C-alpha positions, -999 to 999 in steps of 0.1 A, spaced: -261 235 -465 -288 252 -441 -327 249 -452 -339 281 -432 -377 280 -443 -398 258 -461 -430 268 -483 -453 241 -495 -485 256 -521 -510 227 -528 -482 200 -527 -496 162 -518 -517 163 -485 -506 202 -477 -528 229 -486 -504 258 -474 -475 254 -452 -450 277 -440 -420 264 -422 -390 279 -405 -364 260 -386 -347 279 -361 -325 250 -344 -302 227 -367 -321 196 -359 -357 195 -358 -380 168 -346 -414 165 -365 -439 143 -346 -473 128 -362 -493 100 -366 -497 81 -400 -510 94 -430 -507 133 -414 -482 142 -438 -444 138 -422 -430 115 -451 -446 143 -478 -428 170 -461 -395 157 -459 -396 145 -498 -407 179 -505 -372 193 -489 -357 162 -511 -370 174 -541 -355 210 -538 -318 188 -543 -325 160 -569 -358 175 -587 -368 140 -584 -403 128 -568 -397 97 -546 -424 76 -539 -451 93 -566 -451 71 -602 -460 105 -621 -455 142 -608 -491 151 -614 -492 130 -580 -474 157 -563 -502 182 -571 -528 179 -540 -557 157 -552 -588 179 -542 -571 209 -569 -569 183 -602 -601 196 -610 -590 231 -613 -586 249 -645 -545 244 -642 -538 227 -608 -504 233 -598 -480 224 -566 -453 246 -555 -422 240 -536 -404 272 -521 -369 260 -503 -349 294 -486 -319 280 -479 -281 290 -471 -251 277 -496 -217 285 -492 -222 311 -468 -245 330 -497 -285 331 -496 -305 305 -520 -339 301 -528 -349 277 -549 -386 271 -564 -402 240 -582 -435 244 -599 -453 213 -610 -482 226 -630 -506 196 -643 -527 204 -674 -547 175 -699 -528 149 -722 -541 129 -749 -557 106 -722 -548 117 -692 -535 145 -665 -498 150 -673 -473 176 -653 -446 199 -661 -419 205 -637 -403 243 -638 -376 256 -615 -360 287 -607 -327 295 -590 -329 331 -567 -361 339 -591 -344 334 -623 -356 303 -643 -332 276 -647 -332 241 -665 -338 212 -641 -301 197 -649 -288 232 -638 -306 228 -606 -296 196 -595 -271 195 -567 -277 233 -556 -292 216 -523 -272 187 -517 -296 166 -492 -299 128 -484 -329 110 -475 -336 79 -455 -371 64 -457 -384 30 -445 -384 19 -481 -344 24 -479 -348 -15 -467 -359 -24 -503 -322 -13 -510 -308 -39 -489 -337 -69 -502 -349 -55 -533 -339 -51 -571 -305 -41 -580 -322 -7 -599 -329 6 -562 -292 5 -554 -282 18 -589 -305 43 -580 -291 53 -547 -254 57 -568 -271 76 -597 -287 100 -574 -254 106 -552 -232 112 -579 -259 135 -599 -259 160 -569 -225 165 -574 -214 156 -608 -236 174 -636 -215 161 -663 -225 120 -648 -260 134 -647 -259 147 -684 -242 109 -693 -269 93 -677 -295 108 -696 -279 103 -728 -272 67 -721 -310 61 -712 -321 75 -746 -296 57 -768 -302 17 -749 -339 19 -758 -327 30 -796 -302 -1 -797 -331 -25 -782 -355 -17 -807 -327 -18 -835 -315 -55 -823 -354 -68 -818 -356 -53 -858 -325 -75 -867 -340 -105 -850 -372 -104 -871 -350 -102 -902 -358 -63 -907 -325 -48 -906 -286 -58 -907 -262 -65 -877 -236 -47 -892 -260 -15 -881 -256 -18 -848 -220 -2 -849 -232 32 -848 -251 27 -817 -222 5 -801 -201 34 -799 -228 58 -785 -232 34 -758 -198 25 -752 -190 64 -751 -215 74 -724 -218 38 -706 -180 34 -701 -179 73 -683 -208 60 -661 -191 31 -650 -159 48 -646 -174 72 -620 -194 45 -605 -163 25 -597 -146 59 -584 -175 66 -563 -178 31 -550 -147 26 -540 -150 57 -517 -185 49 -506 -179 11 -498 -151 28 -474 -177 53 -457 -202 27 -452 -179 4 -437 -170 30 -413 -205 46 -406 -216 9 -396 -197 4 -371 -207 35 -354 -241 19 -356 -232 -14 -350 -196 -19 -338 -196 -59 -335 -210 -63 -374 -189 -56 -405 -203 -45 -435 -190 -48 -466 -200 -32 -501 -188 -43 -534 -196 -27 -567 -207 -58 -592 -202 -42 -628 -224 -59 -654 -195 -63 -686 -193 -100 -692 -170 -109 -659 -151 -73 -660 -140 -63 -625 -147 -31 -609 -109 -25 -610 -108 -28 -648 -129 5 -648 -108 27 -628 -94 41 -661 -113 65 -682 -106 50 -715 -101 15 -701 -139 14 -690 -150 28 -724 -131 -1 -743 -145 -27 -718 -178 -18 -727 -170 -17 -764 -156 -53 -762 -186 -66 -739 -212 -49 -764 -194 -65 -795 -186 -95 -778 -225 -101 -766 -243 -88 -801 -255 -120 -808 -267 -128 -776 -281 -97 -776 -303 -102 -806 -316 -135 -796 -328 -117 -768 -340 -88 -782 -323 -65 -752 -286 -54 -742 -274 -79 -716 -243 -53 -706 -240 -23 -695 -244 1 -666 -284 -9 -668 -278 -44 -655 -251 -36 -626 -253 -42 -586 -241 -36 -557 -234 -62 -535 -243 -61 -496 -228 -87 -470 -230 -85 -432 -198 -108 -418 -197 -120 -448 -230 -130 -454 -259 -116 -480 -277 -88 -462 -308 -100 -483 -305 -129 -471 -295 -134 -438 -297 -100 -419 -326 -92 -390 -351 -65 -400 -333 -40 -375 -301 -50 -392 -315 -44 -425 -324 -11 -411 -291 -4 -398 -270 -11 -430 -296 9 -451 -287 41 -424 -252 35 -429 -250 38 -465 -273 69 -462 -246 80 -435 -221 69 -463 -236 88 -487 -237 123 -464 -199 119 -460 -192 116 -497 -213 146 -506 -196 164 -483 -162 155 -494 -174 163 -531 -188 194 -522 -170 207 -491 -205 216 -477 -226 191 -451 -260 179 -468 -291 187 -457 -302 150 -433 -334 140 -440 -344 114 -417 -378 97 -421 -388 74 -391 -351 60 -384 -358 48 -352 -388 26 -354 -378 -14 -351 -350 -5 -331 -339 -18 -296 -329 13 -272 -293 3 -278 -292 4 -313 -315 38 -309 -289 57 -287 -260 40 -313 -277 61 -342 -285 96 -328 -249 93 -313 -235 85 -347 -259 115 -360 -248 144 -335 -219 157 -358 -240 153 -394 -253 190 -396 -286 202 -401 -314 170 -400 -352 172 -402 -359 139 -382 -398 122 -384 -410 99 -358 -445 86 -341 -437 95 -305 -415 120 -290 -408 96 -263 -381 75 -287 -361 104 -285 -334 107 -259 -340 137 -236 -308 154 -243 -316 146 -279 -347 166 -280 -337 193 -254 -318 206 -282 -343 204 -310 -372 223 -326 -402 202 -316 -426 201 -339 -463 179 -344 -478 176 -377 -517 168 -379 -533 166 -413 -508 188 -430 -503 217 -403 -478 218 -382 -477 232 -344 -451 238 -321 -446 209 -295 -435 219 -262 
């Protein structure tokens, strides 16, 4: 996967940007709040169709034009996939809703309008940001999101099942509350349990299989970054004690969800929510046998997060037979010289990279010498010589 050109129109802090990538490595230097993260996230949007830091898609539109009649942002990427040219164009159009501005997102592939779901994964990319440290120390939802995005880029059926599950789950939860309040009977759960077991079982099965690969790849990537430390990644499904190994067969995974829902019905009614299922899964991270969130230093957490992202890149390559675009936002901060050298050495065979930093001096001369060097100031890019 190669991104040859990126154009932004009224996106975030960019009024206009037209950037051609002339090398497989582009190093983008700039101070804080100049748009480095926004630029990488625009490239990532072409792959996932998701905004990374925005609470709503409206926030993708440049703030200064939100009072216009029809404010809109556009992201256009000219890529090469499988040796064929691919243009992905995403438009985010804001309009007045009942209470405030809302946005609608549309996409075109090579000029032809497509559904959002059909465009996910046409460009494959992996994004590392400073926020990835929260994947190590934060809530399980962040670790689930990592797996979901990786799988959605290579498996459209998984993405569809995930959307269906996320529609069925609130329906079941609503019914649970009505049963608790005496407005419905517990027998009414049968239909929703069947739907949740069907889609949930598929999700759990695919996650279990993917985590087998990602765990191995993460451990290997971590050794290349920190050879004296051992990272272990373990899938922890939330199904009343059911282990990940029990989910490796699709039928057994569906059956496991169905049994867990049936056994937990009365607890679910009391809680007014579904307590078992893929929406409660976690991924356990340990470093040398100790909890990474509780014992790893900031530098170690950053190394773990990067190892997981490198594993994601290898996973996407294995699934698609195409190296994904690697987007690395300020990966060298808070690392000593030894770790920085290990990281850049591990990245040497990873295909095209867009990598940001505050200071060119943090990059070794031999690495910077083979890269396209750019400086970003207030949403404008210039060549750095």
